[in-house]
C-alpha positions, 0 to 999 in steps of 0.5 A: 535501503530507502522504501522510495526511490527518484527518476533519476536515481531510478536512471541510474540503477545497473539492471542486473537483477533488477525487476519492475513493477506496473501497480496501476489500478483502475478502469481499463488499466491492463489496456493502459499498461498495455499501450505504455509502460516504464521498459521492462515492467511487469503488470501486476494487478491488485485484485488478481495478484494483491489481493484475495477478494471473497464472496463477503467484504464484511469478513475480510473487506474489499481487498483481503490478502492473498496467501502467502503460498499464492503471493509467493507463486505471483512473485515467481511468476515475474523472475523475483529472487531473494536477490532480486531489486524490486521497483514499483509504480503507479499512476497514484502517488503510490497511493495506490497499489505501489504501496500495496505491493511495497508493504506485500514483497517487504512483508514477504521478507525482501529488502531491496524493494522501492517504490517509485516517487511519483509514481509514472506522472513523474517518470514522464515528467523525467524522462524514463524509457517507456515501451509497449506491449507484454514484457516477458520474464523467466520464472524464478524458482517458487519461494516458500514463507509461512507467514506473513512477516509485518504485523497484522490486525484483525477486526477483533485487535481493533475492537480490543486495541480501542477498549483497552487503549493500547493501541492509536489507531488510523485512518487515512482516508479523505477527511469527507469519508472519515467524518461521514459527509459521505462515502463515495466506495463503501454501504456505510459513511462513517469511522471506528468509533476511536480511529483517528484520522490522518489522512495520506494525501498528506505525505505528499508536496503539491507535485504528489512526491513523498515529504522528506523523511524529515518532514514526516518526520517532524509531522508525525511525531508532533501529530502522534505526541510519542505515540508511534510505538503501537500503532494501527493503519487503515482505510477503506481496503488494505491498500492507501493504508499501506501509503502512510505505512510507506511513508512512516518508513521513510520517515524511519518508523518502525512500520505499524500494523495494518487492518487489512478489512479496514471499513470496508469490512467493519462497516459490514459486521452487523453491531459494529458501532459507526461513529460521525462528526457531521 
């Protein structure tokens, strides 16, 4: 199953076993959800459902993963079972929490999970049916898993891989953040020494839709120069990194490793070198 679904394909889906998740994030997001969302969609919270935020971002970053058990309980409350078909969207062209939710469900072991191409805005443009207020779900039996089933990397893994030149570490933040020109979110500007910059925004066309799998395949094959087997993807806090992982999966590449702590962890950890290009 393709990890991306278009609004027109969405319209033609059977409602049987279909679960829709609204993963918009940011200021007043829950009120925005209550005001208007795709009919039937449940609100999944980036900070509470897709992360377990700790006391110190120097250990885990700003959006650490929750435990596998806790995420299983989250899926249960939305009525998700192992035969569910899950569609998730946000209002950032999948670049924010929709891609993170997709990654987490894939890492949990689900195969039938897709991100709505173009997100909320495209859904409006294409005339999908919307609703307001709360949606109710029949809670399903808790699915037990013992670990994440996609590769994740730690800060120590990053250091080791870069020292041994055994992996390509990709920073998907905007170029100005990577170069260290300014930093709007984290405490320090710059990047991990040895990481290369491929902004996640380059996965999209001018309308905010994903480039075709063929174009993405050609683009990343050229950028990676045949080194697509040992990749570690990171961003600011392990959220938009999932957008590039999603794009790579859409293009037919193997799913690479996610450095969850990302720049928010590295830049706060005492003694870590900071690189800049200014």
